[in-house]
N, C-alpha and C positions, 0 to 999 in steps of 0.2 A: 490662273490657279487661284483658286480661293482658298484660303487653308483656317481651319477652325480654330477660334481660340478658346478654350476651356480656360473655366474659372478653375483656379484655385482652392481646391477646399482645405480649410484651415485643418492641423494633426491633431489626431483626438488626444487629448489629456487624459493622462491616467491619474485619477484621484487617490493618491495615498492614505489618506485619514478614512476613506470609505474601507477600503481593503484592509485597514489595521483594526476597525471595530467589526467587521466580520470573521477576522484570526481571533481577536479576543472571544468573541462570542464563541465560535469553535473551542477556544480552548477553555473557555468555562464551563461548556456543554460538557467535554471530556472528564476534568475535573470531577465533577457533577457526577458522573455516570461510571467514573467505575469505583469498582469495589476495591479495596487493599484488604489482601489478605496476609494476618500474622501466621509464620510458620515458624513453630517451636525449632530454636536453636541453641547449642552447646558453644560458651565461647572458651577458647582452647588457647594457648599463648603457645606457639609451635615453640620446639625445642631449638636452641640453639646453634648456629653451626659453628664449624671450626672456625671460620675466618670473620665472625663476630668479635668482638671486644671481650674480654675474661671481666667478671666481675672481680672488685676488689675484695682484699683482704677483710678490709673492716666491714663489708655488707656482713648481714646476719645470714647465717645458711636456714636454707628454706625448710619447713615441715617433708619429712619424707613419709610418702605412702607407697607400698609395691603390692601389686597385685601378680600372684603365681599362676600358672597354667588352668590351675583348678579352683581359680576364682577365689583363693582364701586371700585375705587382707594383712599385710606386713607392717608395721608402724615401725619407723624409726630407721636410723642406720645400724642398729641391733638386728633387725628383721624377725620383730616379735608379733607373734600372731594375734591379732585381737578382733575385736564384732563390731559390728556397726556404731552398737550402744557406744563401745569403749571407746572408738575411733571417734563420735562425737565430743567424746568429753574432751581428748586428748586436743582436737583441734579448738576448742574453745578455751582449754588453757593456753594454749599456743599463744591464741588469739589476745587473751588475754594479758600474756606476758609482753608480747610485740604487737601491737595494733596494724599493724603494715605487713605481718607476717606473710609468705607466699608460700605455695603449697607445690609439692613437686610430687607428681603421678610418675611410678616407674611399673608398668604391666609387660606383662610376659605378650609375646605374639599371639599365642591361644586363649588370651585371658577373656572371659566372658564378658561383652560388650556393658552389659547390665550392671556388673559390678564397677566397672570404669564410671558409669552414670550415677551410681548409688553416691562413688567418693564425691561426686562433682555437686550432687544434691548436697550433700552434708557440709561441704567446703562454701555453698552459697549459704548456707543456714548460718554457718558460725562466722559470715560475714569477712571473708576470704575473698580479697578482691583479684590475686595475681594465681592462675595456676599453670604449671607449666609440666608439661607432658613429655618423657624423656624414653628414648630411643639408644639401644647399642648400635653401633658402628658394622657397617658390612662387612663380611669377611670374603675377602681376595679369592 
């Protein structure tokens, strides 16, 4: 019997450098051709939960704005009705007194969302950096 002796072929080598080059070219192509869309966003600091740490007594209380179901703006703990212009002045005075002032918005469930956005815009104009939105606890 005669056996055929096969010549062994060398195993093919994978050239990693060429693969990396191709991947980098694809990545550059994707980055250059992708369009980035800026979507408007409203940044809110969410309300604190009961499990979060409570703020200290030495911390300055936040400026308080309430919005009732009809969209009327109420200022402070006394809930005095104010206009948008008066609210702007109050917030600017509050920031002048304490530069790191915080704003707390307490809005009714049925309050118009447009009023909330107006208050956030006024707060941004007054250079208030921290805004909290409060909600009441759910009734069992």
